[in-house]
Structure formats: C-alpha cells, structure tokens
N, C-alpha and C positions, 0 to 999 in steps of 0.2 A: 733481677732473676737470672738464673743460669740459662744458657742456650740449649735448644734441643740437641740431641745426639743420637747416633744410630741405635737401632733396637738391640737389646741384650737379653739374655735369659734372666729369669727371676733371681738366680743365685748371683749372676754377675752384676745385677742391678744393685746389689748391696755391697759390692767390693769397694774397698778403700773408704768406707763410710759415706759414700755418695749415693744419691737417689737419681738413678738413671732410667731410661725407658727399658721396657722388657718385651719379650716376644709375644706374638699373638697365639691363640690356640692353633695347633698343627692339624692338618688334614681337612680343613673347611674348604668346601667347594665355592668358588667365586660366585656363581649364579645358578639358580635352579628353581624350578617350579614345584612347589610343595603345598600340602594342606597345613595351615598354621592355626593356632588356637591360643587363647589366653590361659592363665593358670587355672582358671575354673573349668576349662575344657569345653566352654560353650560361649559363643558359636565357633564353628570351624569354617575357615574360608581358604580357597585355593589362591595362592599368590606366587608371583615371581620375586624371589628374594635375592639380594646381592650382599654377601658377607664380605665387606670391604675394609681394608686398613687405610684407605685414603678417602675420608668422608668428604673432603672438598670436592673431589672429582665425582664420587659416587652419588652424591646428593643432587647433582644436575638432573633435573627432569624426574626425580623420584617422587613417588606419591606421599611417602611417610618414612620416618625413622623408627626403628624398633631396637630395643636393647636386649635384655635377657628374658623377655616374655613374661614378667611377673605381674603385669596388669591382669586383672582377673577375667575380664570379658572382652569387649570389642574395642577397647581404646587403642591398642597397638595392632589392629588389623585393618587392612585396606577396605575400601568399599567393595561389596560383592560385585564381581565381574570386572573389576579394574584390571587393565592390562599393563599398568605401569609398575615399575620396580618398587619394592619396599627395601630400604637400606638397613641391614642388620649391622649394629655398630660395635659389638664387643671386641673385634680385631683392632679397632682404632683406639688403642688404650695407652698411648705414650704419655709419660709424665714430661711435660714441656718445661717446667721449672718449679723450684721450691726454695723459698727464702725462709730460713730457719729463724731469722731474727724477727720477722713479722708473722711467720706461720702461714704465709699465703702460698697456695698451690695453684698451678696452672696445668691442666691436663686435658687430653682429648676426651670426648663425651662418652666413649666406650669403656673408659676405666671403670672397673667394678668396685663397689664398696668392699667386697671380699679381698681384692688385691690391695686396695687402700689399707685395709686393716692389717694385712700381712706385712706391709712395708713400713707403715707409719706408727702402729700401735706400740711395737717394741721400742721405738725411738721417742715415745712420749708425746705423740700427736694423734688426733683422731678428729673426724668430722664432728661438728657440734650437734648434729642432728642425725640420728640413725633410724631407719625404718625397721619393720619387723622381720625383714630378711636382708641378708648381706648380698644376695644375688640380684643386685640392681646396679645399673650404670649411672654415672653422674648425670648424663643426659636425661635418663628416666627419672631421677630424683628432681631435677628441674621441672620436667614436664608435669609431674604429679605434685610438685612442691611438697615433698614428703614431710611428715612429722613423726615424732617419736614419744617416748615416755617423758620427755622433758619439754613438751610444747608449752606448758604453763610458764616456764622461765626462758626458754630459748627461741620459741617460735618455730617457724618452718624452715626448711633448708634454704629457701630463697633469701631469708634475712641475713645469711652469712655469704651469699654470692656477691662477688664484686664485678664480674664482667662475664659476658657471653659472646662467643662468636657464632653467628647464626646465618645460615643461608635462607633467605626469605623466599616466599613463593614467587615473587617476581624476579628471582634469579640473582639478587645482590647477596654479597657476603658482608655482613655488618657487625661491628663491634658495638654491642649494646651495654650500656652501664646506667647508673642513676643520673648520669650527667648528659649522655648522648643516646639518642634513640630511647629515651626513658620509657616511653609508652610501650615499645616492643620488649624492653627488658622486664617490666613488671607483668605484662600480659602473658609472657612465656612461662612464668612461674605459675604452675597450675593450669597452663593452657593446653595440656594433653598433646603436645607436639604439633599443634595446628598453627602456631606462629612462625615455624620454620624448623629446618634441621639444625639442631644444636651441634656444633662442630667441636667447640672447646669451652671449658668451664674454668672460671677462676674463683676460688673460694678460700676463705680464711678458716684454717683448722683451729682446733682447741688444743691448748697446751695442757698436759695431764700430769698430776702428781705421781701416778702410777698407772699400769695397764690393767689393774684389777678393780673389781667393784665391791664395795661394802654394801650388803643388802640385809634388810629386815623384812619379815613377812608374818602375816597373822590371818587367821581365818575368822570369818563372822557368819552368824547364822541366819541373816535375812538380808534382803536387798537394801533396805534403808540403812541398815548398819554398815554395809559395804560402802554405800555412797557417802556417808558421813565420815567413815574412816579414810576414804580416798581423799575427800576434801581436806580433812585435817593433815593428812600426809603431804599434800601438795602445798600447804602453807609453809611447811618447813623443810621439805626435801626437793632436790632438783629433778629426781627421776621417780615417777609413781606409775603404777598400773594395777588394775584389778582384774581377776578372772571370776566369773560368776557361773553358777549352775542353772542352766535354763530348764532343766528337767525336774527339779525339785518342786513340790506342790505345797499348797497351804501356807503356813507360817514360815516354812523353810524356802519358799520360792525366792530365787535370786541370791541364795547364800553364796558365799565366795571367799576368795583369798586376796588380800591387799598386799602388794609388794612396794617397798620404797628403797631407793638406792642412791649412792653417790660414788664417785671415783675414790678408791681407797687412798689414804695417804702413804707416803713412802714407808713410814714406820709400821703400818698395818699390813702392807702388801707382802706377799712372798718375794723372796730375792730374785727368783727366776721369772722371766716373762711368761705369760700363759702360752702353751703350745697350741698350734693350729690344730683343730680337731676335724677329723674326717667325718663324712656322713655315712650312716648306715643305709645302704640302698633298700628301698621298699621292694620286697621280694617279687611281687607280681600284682597285676591289676585285679582288684577285687570285683565281684559281680555287682552291678548297679543295684542299689536298694538294700545291700547288706549293711551299709552304714546308714542307719535310720534311728527313729525314736527310741527303739529298744536298746540297740547297741550303744548309742550315744548317752542314753540315761545311765547305763552301766558304767561307761567310762567316766562320766561326770561324778558319779558317786565314789568311784575308786580315787580319782583325783582329789576330791574334797577330803575324803577320809585319810588318805595317805599323808596329808599335810600334818595332821594332828593339831591338838589344841595348844595354846600358849604362843609365845612370840619367838620366832626363830631369827638368830643373828649369825652372819657368816661372811666370809670373803669368798666371792664367787668368780668364776671365769666369765669374761664378758660374753662369750658365746651363749651360756646358759641364761644370762640375764637379758640380752638383746634378742638373740635369734634362736630360741629353743627348738623351734620346728626345723631349722636348717640342719639339725642333727639327723633328720630322716630324709634321704634323698628322694625326690619325686613323690612326696607324700600325697600329692593331689590325685594320684591314681587310686587311692583307697576309696574314692567315691565312684569308681567305675567309669564306663564309657559315657554315661550320661552327665557326669560331672557335677559341679556345685556352683553356687554363687555366694558371694559374701555381701551381705547387706551392712553397710556402714554409714552411720549418720551421726550428726552432732546436734544436741539439744541444749538450750540455755540453762537448764537445771537438771542435775542428775536424777532427782526424784520423780521426774516425768517418765522415766523409763519403766516404772511399774506398770503403767497402762500399755506401753508399747510392747513389753513382754507378754502382757495378757493377750493382746492381739496376736502376737507371734505364736503363742501356745494354742489359741483358739483355732488356728488354721493348721494345727498339726506340725508347727515348726519345732525343730530340734537342732541344737548346735553344741558342739564340744569346745571349739576355739571361740569363746565369747569373751571379749576383752573391753574394759572400760579404761578410758584415759581422760584426764583433766586437760582442758585446752585454754590457752590464753587468747589474746587479741587476734583477729584474723590478719592474714598476710595481705601484701599489696597487690597481688594478682587478682583479677576480677573473678577467677574461678578457683582460687585457692580455697581448699576445703575447710580447715578448722576455724572456728569462731568461739568466742567466750562462752564456756560451758563444759559439757562432758560428752565425749564420743563413745560410740559402741561399735563393735564389729561382730557380726553373726554369720557363721558358715552354715549354709542351707543346701542340703543334697537336692539335686534336680531329678527326683523320681518322677513327679507328676508336674510337667512344665507349666501347664495351665494353672494348676493349684499354686505353684510358687509365684507365678506372675501375679495372680490375684492377691496373694499375701503381700508381696512387695508394694503393690499399688495401695493397699489398705494402710500399710505402715507409712508410705509416702504421704497419704492424706493426714495422718496423725502428725507427722513430722512438719508438714507445711502449716497446719493449724497452730502448731506451738513454736513457730519461728525457727525451725531447724533446716537442715540441708543434708543431702547425701554426698558421698565421696565418689567422684567420677572415676578414679582408678579402680574401684571395685564394682561399680554399677553395671547391671545387665538389662534391666527392665524399665527403667524410668522413661517417661515420655517427654517430649519437648515442652508440652504445657506444664507438667509437673516441675521441670527444671526451671522454667522461667519464674515460677512462684517461689522457688528457693534461693535463687541468685539474683539479687536486685541489680547487679551491675553487668548482667548478661549482654545487654545491648551495647554497652561500652566495649566489652570484649569483642563483640562482632564487628564493631566499627574499626578497632585496631587491626583485626584480622583482615578485613577488606583493604585497609590501607596498604599493607605489606604483601597482600596476595589477592589482588583485585580479580583474578580469574579463577580463584579456587584451585590452584595447582596442588596444594597440599590437603590431603583429605584422609578421612578414616571412616570405618563403619560406624563408630560411635558418633562422629560428627554428623553423619547422615541421619542416624536414629534420633538424635537430640536437636537437629536443626541448629547447629552451632555457627551458622552463617558462613 
C-alpha cells in the first residue's frame, strides 16, 4: 500500500491520478461544551466534545467516539452527567493507502461515505455495502455494522472489513483482524462503539462496471403482494427494497412499491460519470405535531399514486437509488423540536409484518419513510443486527412520548415472540430485558467488552439504558 502523505484539498487529492489525503472541514472548534442529540432529536445531552484530527491522541481518556451523528437516538451520546470528552471524528479523514490491484482501502475512521463516493465512484470503485445515508463515517459503519439494499447477497459492512486499529478502554492501541484479537475484531462490528475508539479501518472495495445503476420498479396493491414481489426480486437481483404505505386501510393496507437494481454495465451507462448532487436545505423547523397521521397519509397517497401502474425501467443516479433523503438537508427538523424515532426490526418471514403493522396502526402509528429489505445470514458480531428474513424501518413522530414508548414495547413483544430483533442504531425505547431476549449472544458480547475495558472507561447513554455490560 502507498504511504500516508500530508493533507491536501479535495481537488489536489485527485491530481495526477493519485488518491491522497484531503483537508478537514474548516472552522471547527477543537473543544467545546454543547448540547448534542441523535438524528431523531431525542434525547438531548450536554457533553464536552473534541473535534480532533488526531484520533490516536484525542481518544486518550475519551468516553466515546462520535461520527456524523446519524444514529437516531442515544447510541452516540455520552451517559447523562459525564464529564469526560466525546471525540468527534470527521476531521480525522485521511486516506492512508489504496491498492488498486486488490481494491483494498485503508483510511482513518472519520472518512465519510460521502467523500469516499466523491473520490472512488468516478474511478470505478465503491464500498460493497452502503447504508441509507452517505453522511456516515467508516467508524460509524463499523460500530453499527451497517447493511444496505444488498444484504441478502453482500452481508453487512463488517464482512468486507479486513482490519481495525482500535484504542480499547484499557488504553492499548490494537490492530484487530480475523487472525489477531479476533474476538475484539468481531465484537466491534455492531458493538455500537463500546469495544473501543476505532482509529483506522481497512476494507475491500467493490470494483464496478460503471458508476450508474440500472433500476426497475413496480407498485403492488397489498402488503402480501409487496412481500412476495420483494422475495422474488431478491432471488434474482443484488439490490432490492420496498416502500409501503402504512396509512392505507382494508385490502389496500401495506400497498407499496418494489425496487430492484444492479450496477449498470458500461454499455448501458451514460458516458459521463454522475455529478455530485447538492442537498436542498429544509427551510425551517416545522411545529411539532404538524407531521402526523393526516399529513403522512396524504404524502403516502401521493407517493404511491405518483409511481403509476406498470413496470418502470431506467438508468438512475446512485444518489436517487441509495440516498434519496440526502437530497434534503436536515430533513429531521420536519418533525419539530419533539423529534421522532425510527423503529427498525427484522423478522424471519416478511408475512409476519401484517400483524406488526396492525399493532402499529392500532396505537395511532403513522410513517412515511417505511422501508422493507430482504436480509441474509447474520454477521459475526454478537450485536450485529440483520438476520435471515425481512427488515422494516418505521419513522414515528414523538408527539406523545408515553404513547410512542408503549407502542414500541408492544411491537417489541411481538418481535420477540416471533424470533426477531431490533436495530440498536435506531432504537430509543427498548429495555435491557427486551434486548436480552432478542440477542442470544449478548452475554458473549459483554464478556469481550469487559476483557478489553475492565473499568468501563468507554460508555454511552445507550449502554447505560440497555445494560450492555
């Protein structure tokens, strides 16, 4: 691999056909005490943050590392009342090496998927797994062991990681791989940052025939038809996803749109690489409660109707296929100051969701961004989320906190009874008892955490809420 070199601007980083490090965001203060929150805006915790470009130094005695803040709830928040620093990682974004012959990339943990896209996609490479937003760091992708529309064929991000440099809670900086410190390597994938501060990530990228996506989509009039179509698509396509209408009632309940895609061949794709698209800023924070059952129902109807009947086939920009919501900057403020939560779970059979959505609607639940994905085998991390079956993600406004909490517990009971689990990167209300019934390897995870952090130096609000050892 090539050796690290001094930071350069993004333009200079592409000079002479070489991939070199690039500059951090300008104007960031090194250390400050602020109120921070997750993407769902609940809860909010006052913390001392350190925006550092030297993670090895900054991680000493820090309580937690935090990337771009896209975990929805308390996973990237320190425990309430903690006086120890939270390391904010995006300034530590150097590309340390890239071997084009093997497609192996080594980079600092603060490198974002967005920057990775900007540099590598035009050159015919990309991460084999992409989450639903490009505003995540490599360290965050490891901590959540993120999955995407191709989990049924590619697995989670951790399946493609080769090595991690981690500062563990006992102060050591270790190189963890499948051969050395393998327990640390696997537990860190999906371990929500509790196994240590990820400093560097080494991952194998995917070599692409083009930077464009060939997509087909079709709408279906009922939940069972959507689930069957998604299952059929996943048997033949590498990327699949379904959107469903949670507002429709009767025989139309769960109607939706199924998308299937693959990277376009060189002959199919436009000759020019896709241009980087800027986001449209959300104009202002909406009043809490404005986004609710009535407005969401209207948006669901418009989205379903807009697609039209028949099968649509087209070459699309990767932005619209992978990250459609990134086209709206700070869209989370649409839910107002009260915020929202995302309930995300996986069940072994997609047809089990008819009853789960019935529970959701009974408690007044409404969601616009409702997504189904087919999942393959579970990852090697004890807390890695996806397992064989179908996952769902439901966005729920936090108008009545007690009512939403009750709704999540009722859905958890159904998920537990049917052999499923929730996604920790999105969760806000699950209890430690519920989690223990969802994740059979939880005690194994706690044992690895205690091995590398016997004094519990690395901690989070989520770890306290869920008793993660």
